[in-house]
N, C-alpha and C positions, 0 to 999 in steps of 0.2 A: 559662720561658716570657712570654712578652710581653702586656703592658692590651690591651685594647680599646678601643678610643676611645668615650668614654663620654661623650654628648650628655645634661645635662639639661634638659627646656625648661619646667619649672615652676621655683617658689622651693623651694629642696631642704627635705628631711625633717629634723625633731628630732636624726636622730641626724647629719644632714651638719653641723647648725648646734655639736651637740657639739666639733666638730675647729676650729671657727674660731678661737679665739688661735692655734690651727697651722696656719693655711692662705694662701696667700699670692694674690695674684687679680692681674692685667694685664688691663687695656681696651684697648684699639689695638694691635693687631702687623701696624702698614706697616713702612717697610725699617728705620726705631729701632727700633719697639717690641718687632720680633720680634726682634732680637739682644741687648737691653735684657734682655727676660725670661729669655731663652734663659741666659744669664748666669746672672742671680736665681736661677731655677730652679737650675740645675745645682750651681751653690757652695753655694747653698742646702743641698739636696739630702744635698750631701757633707757638710755642716759638721750638719747635724739625725741625719745617721745613716738617714738615711731615712725620716725621722718626719714629714717638711712633704708637705702637701698644697696644690698648686693649682690657679686655675682661671685660663681666660683666655675674654675677647668681643671679637667685633669685629664691625664693622657688617657686614662680610663673613663670616658667616659660615664658607666654605669655605676663609678663609686660617685663621683659628683651628683647623679639622681640619685643616687639612695641617701646624700650629704642633705641632700635640700629635703629629700622625701621626711625623714626623722628631724629637722630643722622644724619643720614645717606643722607635723605635730606637736613639739613643744610651742609651735609660736603663732599657732593661726593668724593671716594677715600679713604676715614681714613678706617683703618681697624680695625673693631670689631668683634670681635667674643663674639656667647653665648656660654656658655657651664653650663654643669649641675651640678655638685657639686663644696663646696668649694677648693677640692684636687685638681682640676682640673685647677683652677684660680691660687691654688699655683703652680703648677710641670710652669707653660708658664710665671709667673709673679714678675719682683724681686722686685715691690712697689704693694702693695694691700693694698686696705681700707676698711675695714667693716664698716656697719652702721645698723643695725640691731634692732628688739623690745625691748629683754628685757636679762635680764643672762643667760635661758635656752637657747636660738640663739648664742647665743655666745660662749658656751662651745660648743655646738652641730657644730657649724661651723670650731673650733679650734681643739676639741679636739676626736670628733669622729670618724670614719673609713674609712669615706671619704669625715674626716677633711685637714684641712692648716697644722697643725702640723705634720700628719705621711707622709703627700705628700712633706715636707717638710724633714723628716728624709730619704726618700729616695733620695737625691738627693747629690749631692758629696759637703764636708762641704767646697768647695769654694763658691759654688751656694747660699750653705742655707744664709752663713755671710753674701752673700752680698743682701739679703734681707732685705726689711726692709716692717714690718708690721704695721699699724695703725687702731686703732679701734675706731669709736667716736661714738658705744652706750653709752646710760645712763644705768648702770647696777648697780650691787652691787659690791662692792670696792671690799670686800675678793675675790670672783667672779674675778674680773679684773687681779688680783695678780696671782690668782694660775694660767691663762691663763696665764698671761705675764713669768712666770715661766715656763710653757712646752715649748713656744716659745724660751726662752734663752737656755735651753735644746736644739737644735735643730741647736743653735749657730749664729738664726737669731736674728734681732735687733725690740724690738715692743714699741709701746707710746701709753697710753689710751690718746684719743681728742675727750671728748666730745664737743657737740659746743654747744650756744648760740645766739639766732635769731630769732626762725623759718624757717619757710619755706617760708617766702619773704624773710630772710638773704640769705639763701641758693641760692634758684631762682636771689636773688641781687649779691652773691656772696660777703656779707660782713659780714659773719659769724665770732663770734670770738672762736677761738678754746682754749681750757684750757687742755695742756697738762702735761701729766706724766711721768718720764720715767727717765733716766741718760741724762746729758748734751748733746752726742755724737750722743744719738735718738731722744734728741731734734732739733738739728742742721739737720739731716737728711734729719730731719721730716717739718722744716718750708718752703723749698722751695714748697712742694707738696701741702701744707695749704693757702700758700699765693695765690693759686691760686682758692678756694673757699670759703676765709675770708677775712676781711680786719683789726683782730686784732690774735695776735697768742700769747697765755699768758703763760709763761714756769709756773708751780706751785709747782715741786718737784721731788721725786720721783714717782716710779710705783704706779700708784695709785690716785696719790693727785691732775689727773684736775679730776676725776670724784666726788673726795671729793668734789671740788670748786662750780662743776657743781649742784652738790645735793643741795651744800648751797642752792644757786642761784635760785633753781628751788625751795625752800623751802618758800622762800619769795618771788618770782611770784607768785607760788598758791594760799599764802595768799593773796594777795594783789588786784588778780582777782573775789577774791570774796565779798571785801569789796567793791570794785568798783561796781559791780552788785547789792552789799546793799545801796551802795550810791547813783547811780545812779537810783536806783529804789523808796528810800525814797524822793529824790529832787522830780520825778514825780506824787507822791502821795500829793506832798503837791504843788503842781502844780507849780516850776522852771519846763522853757523850755530843753531836755537833751542836746541843746547844746550851753546853755547858760552856766549850772551847768558842763558840762566838761572844757569848756574854764577857768572856775575860777579855778576848783581843776589841770588844766593843768599848769596855771599860776599861781599858791599861792603852799603851803607846801606839799600838799595831790601829787601833780605832781609824776606818775610814767606812767611806759612804759603802767602798763595794763590800762591807762586810756586814755594817748595819741596815742597811737600806735593801740592798741585792747578792743578798748572801748567796751562794750556790745549792746549799742545801737545805733542801725539803726538811721544817719544820724546824731549822736551826734561828729561823726569829718570826716565833708565833704571834709576834707583835704587828707584825709587819706583811705585806700582800706581793714579795718578789716572785718574777715572773718563775723560778723553780717549782714554786706550787704547781705552775697550771704547765708543766713541762716544755717552761720557757717559752712558752709561746708573751706575745704582747707587751716586747719592752725591745729594746733597741739590738737592733741587728744583727747578727756577727761581721755580716760583708761590709756591715754600716761600720763597724771597729776596724775594720781591715783596713780599710780607705781611709779615716784617721788617719790609721798610723802610718798608713802607703805617705798622706799627706807631711806630715808630721817629718819623715823620710826623706823626702823631698825640698822641703824648706830648709831641713838644718844641714842637708849635704848645698844649698845654694850661698846659703853660707859660713861653711867650714865647721861647723860644731857636732862633738861627735854624738854618737845614742848607740850604746850599747846595751842599754836595755830595753829600748826601743827597738831598733832592730830585731832583738829576740821578740820581742811581744810580738810582732808583725811578721813571723816566719811562724810564730805559733798559730796566731788568727787565722795564716792560710793553710797551714797543715788540718783544721779545724774542719776549715769550709771543702779544701781537697777529699781527706781521706771518711769528714760523713757529712758527706754534702746535705742530709735533712736537718743540719743545724745551722746551712749556711743562715735563713731567716729568720730562726731564734735569737733570743739575749745571748748578748755575745756573754752573758755568764755559763750558758754552756758549758763555756771551755772546762768547766769543770768534771761534764759527767765525760767529755772527748779524753780529760786524763785519767778519769777515774778507769775508762775500760783498757787503757793503756796499761796504768796497774796492773790490771786484773789478771792481762798478757803477759805483761814480766814476770809476775809472781808465780807464774805455770810451771 
């Protein structure tokens, strides 16, 4: 018999709280979060012999309900509740993971009245101290440290654990987690993260995981643009895109942006990049623009020049402004933007 969808609208009862140490909560079920939660829940369910409970929460309640229905279809008998606020998730979940769009969403989920921190403050000291919070959002470093400090005041433990690997890595469970926090927190988080990723890298104290992620995405954002430029130039000069991609991928220009996320349909037939689906289902251009902005802001704060990063940020901003349809499509769609600009220039 399959479970019915259980939608809890209020802070759960004491019986639910009793299961708290054996309950995992996941907040934020977007493209990345839904795949991460699916892997985490399914693998934990097998590992625990079905004894673990799960809770989910998303700003769009219908998204959370859809996730639960999909999970129930694959795992009849699993105990998954849809909760309405982050506070409700924190009230009944000994471990909770947040995967949200940006800094304001994280601040809201943790510190507002219906957030995680106020809920932790209402728990017994023992329950609060046994709580592990993992935030996998890519956000401002200082904002992350401030949130971690609020969590620490409750007695709970927190790590920042942004990811690398994209939607494909989230679905395959091969993400890399870049972790910031204490050594103790890292050790506690590692078994949880291992259900969602292939590599778990300790980067240092609170915020260090985000520093690593922002630097990585700075490289990626710039690379994706130059790959688009190169592929466009080669085609303009008569090269077959599949031949050009093969040359780059076996030469010194090799990079993930070309070998896996190539922006030209048919260029890497052994892969299935977002360009094959009209750039649907990847890492949104708006999110890359956000990450480039984070890199610029943190560079400004320490006086480090970012000539390529600033130019890339402006290009992604132009893409979003001049072709709004690409805002929520994979950032490799910068190729489409440049191709259209090239056609206009050549007239």
